[in-house]
N, CA, C and O atoms as a GROMACS GRO file, in nm:
protein
  504
    1UNK      N    1   3.552  10.080  11.755
    1UNK     CA    2   3.695  10.054  11.761
    1UNK      C    3   3.745  10.016  11.622
    1UNK      O    4   3.680   9.940  11.550
    2UNK      N    5   3.859  10.068  11.586
    2UNK     CA    6   3.915  10.049  11.454
    2UNK      C    7   3.985   9.914  11.444
    2UNK      O    8   4.050   9.870  11.539
    3UNK      N    9   3.972   9.848  11.329
    3UNK     CA   10   4.038   9.719  11.306
    3UNK      C   11   4.186   9.744  11.275
    3UNK      O   12   4.216   9.823  11.187
    4UNK      N   13   4.277   9.678  11.346
    4UNK     CA   14   4.422   9.699  11.332
    4UNK      C   15   4.484   9.612  11.223
    4UNK      O   16   4.604   9.622  11.200
    5UNK      N   17   4.409   9.528  11.158
    5UNK     CA   18   4.463   9.434  11.059
    5UNK      C   19   4.533   9.503  10.942
    5UNK      O   20   4.643   9.460  10.907
    6UNK      N   21   4.476   9.608  10.880
    6UNK     CA   22   4.546   9.671  10.768
    6UNK      C   23   4.682   9.728  10.808
    6UNK      O   24   4.778   9.718  10.732
    7UNK      N   25   4.691   9.787  10.928
    7UNK     CA   26   4.818   9.839  10.974
    7UNK      C   27   4.920   9.727  10.992
    7UNK      O   28   5.038   9.744  10.961
    8UNK      N   29   4.875   9.616  11.041
    8UNK     CA   30   4.962   9.500  11.059
    8UNK      C   31   5.016   9.451  10.924
    8UNK      O   32   5.133   9.418  10.912
    9UNK      N   33   4.930   9.447  10.823
    9UNK     CA   34   4.974   9.406  10.690
    9UNK      C   35   5.078   9.503  10.633
    9UNK      O   36   5.175   9.461  10.570
   10UNK      N   37   5.056   9.631  10.655
   10UNK     CA   38   5.149   9.732  10.606
   10UNK      C   39   5.285   9.714  10.674
   10UNK      O   40   5.389   9.719  10.609
   11UNK      N   41   5.283   9.693  10.806
   11UNK     CA   42   5.409   9.673  10.878
   11UNK      C   43   5.479   9.545  10.835
   11UNK      O   44   5.601   9.543  10.820
   12UNK      N   45   5.403   9.438  10.815
   12UNK     CA   46   5.461   9.312  10.769
   12UNK      C   47   5.529   9.330  10.634
   12UNK      O   48   5.640   9.281  10.612
   13UNK      N   49   5.462   9.401  10.543
   13UNK     CA   50   5.521   9.426  10.411
   13UNK      C   51   5.647   9.513  10.421
   13UNK      O   52   5.744   9.491  10.349
   14UNK      N   53   5.643   9.610  10.510
   14UNK     CA   54   5.758   9.698  10.529
   14UNK      C   55   5.879   9.619  10.581
   14UNK      O   56   5.991   9.637  10.533
   15UNK      N   57   5.855   9.533  10.677
   15UNK     CA   58   5.963   9.450  10.732
   15UNK      C   59   6.016   9.355  10.625
   15UNK      O   60   6.137   9.336  10.613
   16UNK      N   61   5.927   9.295  10.549
   16UNK     CA   62   5.967   9.204  10.442
   16UNK      C   63   6.053   9.274  10.338
   16UNK      O   64   6.154   9.220  10.294
   17UNK      N   65   6.013   9.394  10.298
   17UNK     CA   66   6.090   9.472  10.202
   17UNK      C   67   6.228   9.510  10.257
   17UNK      O   68   6.327   9.506  10.185
   18UNK      N   69   6.233   9.546  10.385
   18UNK     CA   70   6.360   9.583  10.447
   18UNK      C   71   6.454   9.463  10.452
   18UNK      O   72   6.574   9.477  10.425
   19UNK      N   73   6.402   9.347  10.487
   19UNK     CA   74   6.485   9.226  10.491
   19UNK      C   75   6.535   9.189  10.353
   19UNK      O   76   6.650   9.148  10.336
   20UNK      N   77   6.449   9.204  10.253
   20UNK     CA   78   6.487   9.172  10.116
   20UNK      C   79   6.597   9.268  10.068
   20UNK      O   80   6.694   9.225  10.005
   21UNK      N   81   6.582   9.395  10.098
   21UNK     CA   82   6.682   9.494  10.059
   21UNK      C   83   6.815   9.468  10.128
   21UNK      O   84   6.922   9.482  10.068
   22UNK      N   85   6.808   9.430  10.255
   22UNK     CA   86   6.930   9.399  10.329
   22UNK      C   87   7.001   9.277  10.268
   22UNK      O   88   7.123   9.277  10.254
   23UNK      N   89   6.925   9.175  10.234
   23UNK     CA   90   6.983   9.055  10.174
   23UNK      C   91   7.046   9.086  10.037
   23UNK      O   92   7.153   9.034  10.005
   24UNK      N   93   6.979   9.169   9.958
   24UNK     CA   94   7.034   9.208   9.828
   24UNK      C   95   7.164   9.287   9.846
   24UNK      O   96   7.258   9.271   9.769
   25UNK      N   97   7.167   9.372   9.949
   25UNK     CA   98   7.289   9.449   9.979
   25UNK      C   99   7.402   9.355  10.016
   25UNK      O  100   7.515   9.372   9.970
   26UNK      N  101   7.373   9.256  10.101
   26UNK     CA  102   7.475   9.158  10.141
   26UNK      C  103   7.530   9.085  10.019
   26UNK      O  104   7.652   9.073  10.003
   27UNK      N  105   7.442   9.037   9.935
   27UNK     CA  106   7.486   8.964   9.816
   27UNK      C  107   7.561   9.056   9.720
   27UNK      O  108   7.655   9.013   9.653
   28UNK      N  109   7.520   9.181   9.715
   28UNK     CA  110   7.584   9.277   9.625
   28UNK      C  111   7.729   9.303   9.662
   28UNK      O  112   7.816   9.294   9.575
   29UNK      N  113   7.758   9.334   9.788
   29UNK     CA  114   7.896   9.365   9.822
   29UNK      C  115   7.982   9.239   9.824
   29UNK      O  116   8.102   9.247   9.800
   30UNK      N  117   7.923   9.124   9.853
   30UNK     CA  118   8.001   9.000   9.847
   30UNK      C  119   8.046   8.974   9.704
   30UNK      O  120   8.163   8.943   9.679
   31UNK      N  121   7.953   8.987   9.609
   31UNK     CA  122   7.988   8.965   9.470
   31UNK      C  123   8.092   9.066   9.422
   31UNK      O  124   8.184   9.031   9.348
   32UNK      N  125   8.078   9.190   9.466
   32UNK     CA  126   8.177   9.292   9.429
   32UNK      C  127   8.314   9.258   9.485
   32UNK      O  128   8.415   9.266   9.414
   33UNK      N  129   8.318   9.218   9.611
   33UNK     CA  130   8.446   9.186   9.675
   33UNK      C  131   8.512   9.067   9.607
   33UNK      O  132   8.634   9.064   9.589
   34UNK      N  133   8.432   8.968   9.569
   34UNK     CA  134   8.488   8.850   9.503
   34UNK      C  135   8.542   8.884   9.364
   34UNK      O  136   8.632   8.816   9.313
   35UNK      N  137   8.489   8.989   9.302
   35UNK     CA  138   8.541   9.034   9.172
   35UNK      C  139   8.667   9.120   9.190
   35UNK      O  140   8.757   9.115   9.106
   36UNK      N  141   8.672   9.197   9.297
   36UNK     CA  142   8.784   9.288   9.318
   36UNK      C  143   8.912   9.221   9.368
   36UNK      O  144   9.022   9.255   9.325
   37UNK      N  145   8.896   9.125   9.457
   37UNK     CA  146   9.010   9.068   9.526
   37UNK      C  147   9.037   8.924   9.484
   37UNK      O  148   8.945   8.852   9.445
   38UNK      N  149   9.162   8.882   9.494
   38UNK     CA  150   9.191   8.740   9.469
   38UNK      C  151   9.126   8.654   9.578
   38UNK      O  152   9.108   8.701   9.690
   39UNK      N  153   9.092   8.532   9.545
   39UNK     CA  154   9.021   8.444   9.637
   39UNK      C  155   9.119   8.380   9.734
   39UNK      O  156   9.140   8.259   9.732
   40UNK      N  157   9.178   8.463   9.818
   40UNK     CA  158   9.276   8.421   9.917
   40UNK      C  159   9.241   8.489  10.049
   40UNK      O  160   9.210   8.608  10.052
   41UNK      N  161   9.246   8.414  10.158
   41UNK     CA  162   9.220   8.472  10.290
   41UNK      C  163   9.328   8.575  10.321
   41UNK      O  164   9.448   8.548  10.305
   42UNK      N  165   9.285   8.691  10.365
   42UNK     CA  166   9.377   8.799  10.396
   42UNK      C  167   9.463   8.775  10.518
   42UNK      O  168   9.558   8.849  10.541
   43UNK      N  169   9.432   8.675  10.598
   43UNK     CA  170   9.510   8.647  10.718
   43UNK      C  171   9.596   8.521  10.703
   43UNK      O  172   9.718   8.528  10.716
   44UNK      N  173   9.533   8.408  10.676
   44UNK     CA  174   9.607   8.282  10.673
   44UNK      C  175   9.657   8.245  10.533
   44UNK      O  176   9.729   8.147  10.517
   45UNK      N  177   9.621   8.322  10.433
   45UNK     CA  178   9.665   8.305  10.294
   45UNK      C  179   9.614   8.177  10.228
   45UNK      O  180   9.667   8.133  10.126
   46UNK      N  181   9.511   8.117  10.286
   46UNK     CA  182   9.451   7.998  10.225
   46UNK      C  183   9.386   8.037  10.093
   46UNK      O  184   9.318   8.139  10.084
   47UNK      N  185   9.407   7.956   9.991
   47UNK     CA  186   9.350   7.984   9.859
   47UNK      C  187   9.216   7.914   9.842
   47UNK      O  188   9.196   7.805   9.896
   48UNK      N  189   9.126   7.976   9.766
   48UNK     CA  190   8.992   7.923   9.744
   48UNK      C  191   8.965   7.907   9.596
   48UNK      O  192   9.026   7.974   9.512
   49UNK      N  193   8.872   7.818   9.565
   49UNK     CA  194   8.829   7.797   9.427
   49UNK      C  195   8.676   7.786   9.425
   49UNK      O  196   8.612   7.809   9.527
   50UNK      N  197   8.621   7.751   9.312
   50UNK     CA  198   8.474   7.746   9.301
   50UNK      C  199   8.410   7.643   9.394
   50UNK      O  200   8.296   7.661   9.435
   51UNK      N  201   8.482   7.537   9.427
   51UNK     CA  202   8.424   7.434   9.515
   51UNK      C  203   8.412   7.480   9.659
   51UNK      O  204   8.318   7.440   9.728
   52UNK      N  205   8.505   7.563   9.708
   52UNK     CA  206   8.502   7.601   9.849
   52UNK      C  207   8.486   7.752   9.872
   52UNK      O  208   8.513   7.800   9.982
   53UNK      N  209   8.443   7.824   9.771
   53UNK     CA  210   8.429   7.970   9.782
   53UNK      C  211   8.327   8.012   9.888
   53UNK      O  212   8.333   8.125   9.938
   54UNK      N  213   8.235   7.924   9.924
   54UNK     CA  214   8.137   7.955  10.028
   54UNK      C  215   8.204   7.975  10.164
   54UNK      O  216   8.145   8.037  10.253
   55UNK      N  217   8.326   7.924  10.180
   55UNK     CA  218   8.400   7.939  10.306
   55UNK      C  219   8.480   8.068  10.313
   55UNK      O  220   8.547   8.094  10.413
   56UNK      N  221   8.473   8.150  10.208
   56UNK     CA  222   8.542   8.278  10.206
   56UNK      C  223   8.440   8.388  10.231
   56UNK      O  224   8.341   8.400  10.159
   57UNK      N  225   8.465   8.469  10.333
   57UNK     CA  226   8.370   8.572  10.374
   57UNK      C  227   8.425   8.712  10.349
   57UNK      O  228   8.545   8.730  10.328
   58UNK      N  229   8.337   8.809  10.352
   58UNK     CA  230   8.376   8.949  10.340
   58UNK      C  231   8.373   9.011  10.478
   58UNK      O  232   8.268   9.014  10.544
   59UNK      N  233   8.487   9.060  10.522
   59UNK     CA  234   8.497   9.126  10.654
   59UNK      C  235   8.501   9.277  10.633
   59UNK      O  236   8.574   9.326  10.547
   60UNK      N  237   8.423   9.350  10.712
   60UNK     CA  238   8.425   9.496  10.708
   60UNK      C  239   8.533   9.544  10.805
   60UNK      O  240   8.524   9.518  10.925
   61UNK      N  241   8.633   9.611  10.754
   61UNK     CA  242   8.746   9.652  10.836
   61UNK      C  243   8.705   9.743  10.952
   61UNK      O  244   8.761   9.734  11.061
   62UNK      N  245   8.608   9.831  10.927
   62UNK     CA  246   8.564   9.921  11.034
   62UNK      C  247   8.444   9.866  11.111
   62UNK      O  248   8.388   9.934  11.197
   63UNK      N  249   8.406   9.743  11.081
   63UNK     CA  250   8.295   9.671  11.147
   63UNK      C  251   8.159   9.736  11.124
   63UNK      O  252   8.064   9.708  11.197
   64UNK      N  253   8.148   9.821  11.024
   64UNK     CA  254   8.021   9.884  10.988
   64UNK      C  255   7.971   9.818  10.860
   64UNK      O  256   8.020   9.846  10.751
   65UNK      N  257   7.872   9.731  10.874
   65UNK     CA  258   7.822   9.656  10.760
   65UNK      C  259   7.740   9.741  10.663
   65UNK      O  260   7.706   9.695  10.553
   66UNK      N  261   7.709   9.863  10.702
   66UNK     CA  262   7.635   9.952  10.613
   66UNK      C  263   7.728  10.038  10.528
   66UNK      O  264   7.683  10.104  10.434
   67UNK      N  265   7.857  10.039  10.560
   67UNK     CA  266   7.954  10.118  10.484
   67UNK      C  267   8.020  10.027  10.381
   67UNK      O  268   8.109   9.948  10.415
   68UNK      N  269   7.976  10.039  10.257
   68UNK     CA  270   8.023   9.953  10.149
   68UNK      C  271   8.065  10.034  10.027
   68UNK      O  272   7.994  10.036   9.926
   69UNK      N  273   8.180  10.101  10.034
   69UNK     CA  274   8.224  10.178   9.917
   69UNK      C  275   8.252  10.087   9.799
   69UNK      O  276   8.297   9.974   9.815
   70UNK      N  277   8.225  10.137   9.682
   70UNK     CA  278   8.240  10.058   9.558
   70UNK      C  279   8.384  10.012   9.534
   70UNK      O  280   8.406   9.910   9.469
   71UNK      N  281   8.480  10.088   9.585
   71UNK     CA  282   8.620  10.050   9.563
   71UNK      C  283   8.666   9.938   9.656
   71UNK      O  284   8.778   9.888   9.642
   72UNK      N  285   8.582   9.896   9.750
   72UNK     CA  286   8.615   9.786   9.838
   72UNK      C  287   8.713   9.821   9.949
   72UNK      O  288   8.769   9.731  10.011
   73UNK      N  289   8.734   9.948   9.974
   73UNK     CA  290   8.834   9.989  10.073
   73UNK      C  291   8.798   9.950  10.216
   73UNK      O  292   8.884   9.953  10.304
   74UNK      N  293   8.674   9.915  10.243
   74UNK     CA  294   8.632   9.874  10.377
   74UNK      C  295   8.621   9.722  10.390
   74UNK      O  296   8.575   9.673  10.493
   75UNK      N  297   8.661   9.649  10.289
   75UNK     CA  298   8.645   9.504  10.290
   75UNK      C  299   8.780   9.433  10.286
   75UNK      O  300   8.879   9.485  10.237
   76UNK      N  301   8.778   9.312  10.340
   76UNK     CA  302   8.886   9.218  10.316
   76UNK      C  303   8.825   9.079  10.317
   76UNK      O  304   8.731   9.052  10.392
   77UNK      N  305   8.878   8.993  10.234
   77UNK     CA  306   8.830   8.856  10.226
   77UNK      C  307   8.901   8.773  10.332
   77UNK      O  308   9.024   8.769  10.337
   78UNK      N  309   8.821   8.706  10.415
   78UNK     CA  310   8.875   8.619  10.520
   78UNK      C  311   8.804   8.485  10.516
   78UNK      O  312   8.685   8.479  10.486
   79UNK      N  313   8.877   8.378  10.546
   79UNK     CA  314   8.812   8.248  10.557
   79UNK      C  315   8.722   8.249  10.680
   79UNK      O  316   8.734   8.338  10.765
   80UNK      N  317   8.634   8.153  10.690
   80UNK     CA  318   8.542   8.146  10.803
   80UNK      C  319   8.614   8.150  10.938
   80UNK      O  320   8.570   8.218  11.031
   81UNK      N  321   8.724   8.078  10.947
   81UNK     CA  322   8.797   8.068  11.072
   81UNK      C  323   8.862   8.200  11.112
   81UNK      O  324   8.851   8.243  11.227
   82UNK      N  325   8.928   8.264  11.018
   82UNK     CA  326   8.992   8.393  11.047
   82UNK      C  327   8.888   8.501  11.074
   82UNK      O  328   8.909   8.588  11.159
   83UNK      N  329   8.776   8.496  11.004
   83UNK     CA  330   8.669   8.594  11.025
   83UNK      C  331   8.611   8.578  11.166
   83UNK      O  332   8.590   8.677  11.236
   84UNK      N  333   8.586   8.454  11.206
   84UNK     CA  334   8.536   8.430  11.342
   84UNK      C  335   8.637   8.477  11.445
   84UNK      O  336   8.600   8.536  11.546
   85UNK      N  337   8.765   8.451  11.420
   85UNK     CA  338   8.870   8.494  11.512
   85UNK      C  339   8.875   8.646  11.524
   85UNK      O  340   8.893   8.698  11.634
   86UNK      N  341   8.859   8.716  11.413
   86UNK     CA  342   8.861   8.862  11.414
   86UNK      C  343   8.749   8.917  11.502
   86UNK      O  344   8.772   9.008  11.582
   87UNK      N  345   8.629   8.863  11.488
   87UNK     CA  346   8.517   8.911  11.569
   87UNK      C  347   8.529   8.865  11.714
   87UNK      O  348   8.483   8.935  11.804
   88UNK      N  349   8.588   8.749  11.738
   88UNK     CA  350   8.608   8.701  11.874
   88UNK      C  351   8.704   8.792  11.949
   88UNK      O  352   8.687   8.814  12.069
   89UNK      N  353   8.804   8.844  11.881
   89UNK     CA  354   8.899   8.935  11.944
   89UNK      C  355   8.828   9.059  11.998
   89UNK      O  356   8.864   9.110  12.104
   90UNK      N  357   8.728   9.106  11.927
   90UNK     CA  358   8.653   9.223  11.974
   90UNK      C  359   8.570   9.192  12.097
   90UNK      O  360   8.559   9.276  12.187
   91UNK      N  361   8.512   9.072  12.103
   91UNK     CA  362   8.429   9.039  12.218
   91UNK      C  363   8.514   9.006  12.340
   91UNK      O  364   8.469   9.027  12.453
   92UNK      N  365   8.634   8.954  12.320
   92UNK     CA  366   8.720   8.922  12.434
   92UNK      C  367   8.787   9.045  12.493
   92UNK      O  368   8.818   9.046  12.612
   93UNK      N  369   8.808   9.148  12.413
   93UNK     CA  370   8.876   9.269  12.459
   93UNK      C  371   8.792   9.393  12.430
   93UNK      O  372   8.835   9.480  12.355
   94UNK      N  373   8.672   9.401  12.489
   94UNK     CA  374   8.586   9.516  12.458
   94UNK      C  375   8.634   9.647  12.519
   94UNK      O  376   8.584   9.753  12.481
   95UNK      N  377   8.728   9.643  12.612
   95UNK     CA  378   8.771   9.764  12.680
   95UNK      C  379   8.893   9.829  12.618
   95UNK      O  380   8.944   9.927  12.671
   96UNK      N  381   8.940   9.777  12.507
   96UNK     CA  382   9.056   9.837  12.443
   96UNK      C  383   9.019   9.977  12.395
   96UNK      O  384   8.921   9.995  12.323
   97UNK      N  385   9.096  10.073  12.436
   97UNK     CA  386   9.071  10.212  12.402
   97UNK      C  387   9.182  10.260  12.311
   97UNK      O  388   9.297  10.271  12.354
   98UNK      N  389   9.151  10.287  12.186
   98UNK     CA  390   9.253  10.326  12.089
   98UNK      C  391   9.258  10.477  12.064
   98UNK      O  392   9.332  10.522  11.977
   99UNK      N  393   9.180  10.556  12.138
   99UNK     CA  394   9.178  10.699  12.112
   99UNK      C  395   9.282  10.776  12.194
   99UNK      O  396   9.290  10.898  12.183
  100UNK      N  397   9.362  10.707  12.274
  100UNK     CA  398   9.469  10.773  12.348
  100UNK      C  399   9.428  10.831  12.480
  100UNK      O  400   9.511  10.892  12.547
  101UNK      N  401   9.304  10.816  12.522
  101UNK     CA  402   9.256  10.873  12.647
  101UNK      C  403   9.284  10.783  12.767
  101UNK      O  404   9.270  10.827  12.881
  102UNK      N  405   9.323  10.660  12.744
  102UNK     CA  406   9.345  10.570  12.856
  102UNK      C  407   9.478  10.604  12.924
  102UNK      O  408   9.573  10.646  12.858
  103UNK      N  409   9.483  10.586  13.055
  103UNK     CA  410   9.607  10.619  13.126
  103UNK      C  411   9.720  10.524  13.086
  103UNK      O  412   9.697  10.406  13.059
  104UNK      N  413   9.839  10.578  13.083
  104UNK     CA  414   9.956  10.499  13.048
  104UNK      C  415  10.014  10.435  13.173
  104UNK      O  416  10.007  10.492  13.282
  105UNK      N  417  10.070  10.318  13.157
  105UNK     CA  418  10.132  10.248  13.268
  105UNK      C  419  10.262  10.317  13.306
  105UNK      O  420  10.337  10.363  13.220
  106UNK      N  421  10.287  10.325  13.435
  106UNK     CA  422  10.412  10.384  13.482
  106UNK      C  423  10.506  10.278  13.537
  106UNK      O  424  10.616  10.310  13.580
  107UNK      N  425  10.465  10.154  13.535
  107UNK     CA  426  10.547  10.045  13.587
  107UNK      C  427  10.663  10.019  13.492
  107UNK      O  428  10.644  10.008  13.371
  108UNK      N  429  10.782  10.008  13.547
  108UNK     CA  430  10.904   9.983  13.469
  108UNK      C  431  10.967   9.854  13.521
  108UNK      O  432  11.045   9.858  13.616
  109UNK      N  433  10.935   9.742  13.460
  109UNK     CA  434  10.977   9.613  13.513
  109UNK      C  435  11.128   9.591  13.512
  109UNK      O  436  11.177   9.509  13.590
  110UNK      N  437  11.203   9.659  13.429
  110UNK     CA  438  11.347   9.635  13.419
  110UNK      C  439  11.430   9.750  13.478
  110UNK      O  440  11.549   9.760  13.448
  111UNK      N  441  11.371   9.834  13.558
  111UNK     CA  442  11.442   9.952  13.606
  111UNK      C  443  11.560   9.917  13.696
  111UNK      O  444  11.656   9.994  13.701
  112UNK      N  445  11.556   9.805  13.768
  112UNK     CA  446  11.667   9.767  13.857
  112UNK      C  447  11.744   9.647  13.805
  112UNK      O  448  11.815   9.581  13.881
  113UNK      N  449  11.732   9.618  13.679
  113UNK     CA  450  11.797   9.501  13.622
  113UNK      C  451  11.949   9.510  13.632
  113UNK      O  452  12.015   9.410  13.660
  114UNK      N  453  12.003   9.626  13.609
  114UNK     CA  454  12.148   9.644  13.618
  114UNK      C  455  12.201   9.613  13.756
  114UNK      O  456  12.306   9.549  13.769
  115UNK      N  457  12.132   9.655  13.860
  115UNK     CA  458  12.175   9.627  13.997
  115UNK      C  459  12.167   9.478  14.027
  115UNK      O  460  12.255   9.424  14.094
  116UNK      N  461  12.064   9.413  13.978
  116UNK     CA  462  12.045   9.270  14.006
  116UNK      C  463  12.145   9.183  13.934
  116UNK      O  464  12.182   9.077  13.984
  117UNK      N  465  12.190   9.224  13.817
  117UNK     CA  466  12.283   9.142  13.740
  117UNK      C  467  12.428   9.182  13.760
  117UNK      O  468  12.517   9.117  13.705
  118UNK      N  469  12.453   9.287  13.836
  118UNK     CA  470  12.590   9.329  13.862
  118UNK      C  471  12.652   9.402  13.746
  118UNK      O  472  12.775   9.410  13.740
  119UNK      N  473  12.577   9.453  13.656
  119UNK     CA  474  12.632   9.524  13.541
  119UNK      C  475  12.630   9.675  13.561
  119UNK      O  476  12.609   9.751  13.466
  120UNK      N  477  12.652   9.718  13.687
  120UNK     CA  478  12.662   9.861  13.715
  120UNK      C  479  12.802   9.906  13.674
  120UNK      O  480  12.898   9.829  13.682
  121UNK      N  481  12.813  10.029  13.630
  121UNK     CA  482  12.940  10.082  13.582
  121UNK      C  483  13.041  10.082  13.696
  121UNK      O  484  13.030  10.164  13.787
  122UNK      N  485  13.140   9.990  13.694
  122UNK     CA  486  13.238   9.975  13.799
  122UNK      C  487  13.347  10.082  13.794
  122UNK      O  488  13.421  10.097  13.891
  123UNK      N  489  13.359  10.153  13.686
  123UNK     CA  490  13.465  10.254  13.673
  123UNK      C  491  13.445  10.369  13.768
  123UNK      O  492  13.541  10.440  13.799
  124UNK      N  493  13.322  10.392  13.818
  124UNK     CA  494  13.294  10.503  13.908
  124UNK      C  495  13.328  10.466  14.052
  124UNK      O  496  13.335  10.555  14.137
  125UNK      N  497  13.348  10.340  14.082
  125UNK     CA  498  13.374  10.300  14.220
  125UNK      C  499  13.521  10.306  14.257
  125UNK      O  500  13.553  10.279  14.373
  126UNK      N  501  13.614  10.340  14.167
  126UNK     CA  502  13.757  10.348  14.196
  126UNK      C  503  13.791  10.466  14.275
  126UNK      O  504  13.908  10.487  14.308
   0.00000   0.00000   0.00000
């Protein structure tokens, strides 16, 4: 029977390298975003400085953390609170369909408002 230890070491090294590369990628786009954009939250407009810059995060507009164009077009800087709120909105409303395939509502809540308020055209009743 073959000893599986060398394969385990190879896999451990592969996982370690992948994690390291992922961490470098995270630090890379964060540093780029902080150079490109003013240190202001894109939602609440809170301003940041060197003392509290750790509270400013990079949000991926399309929610794809692997898509990091150099021009920063997929990023926006958000404070921790606004960033959490943005992701919470997705988890609270996972059924939102933006591709236009969802059925449209046919309910018209104000269709009889004129009759109820007496604002029907009285000139026709003469």
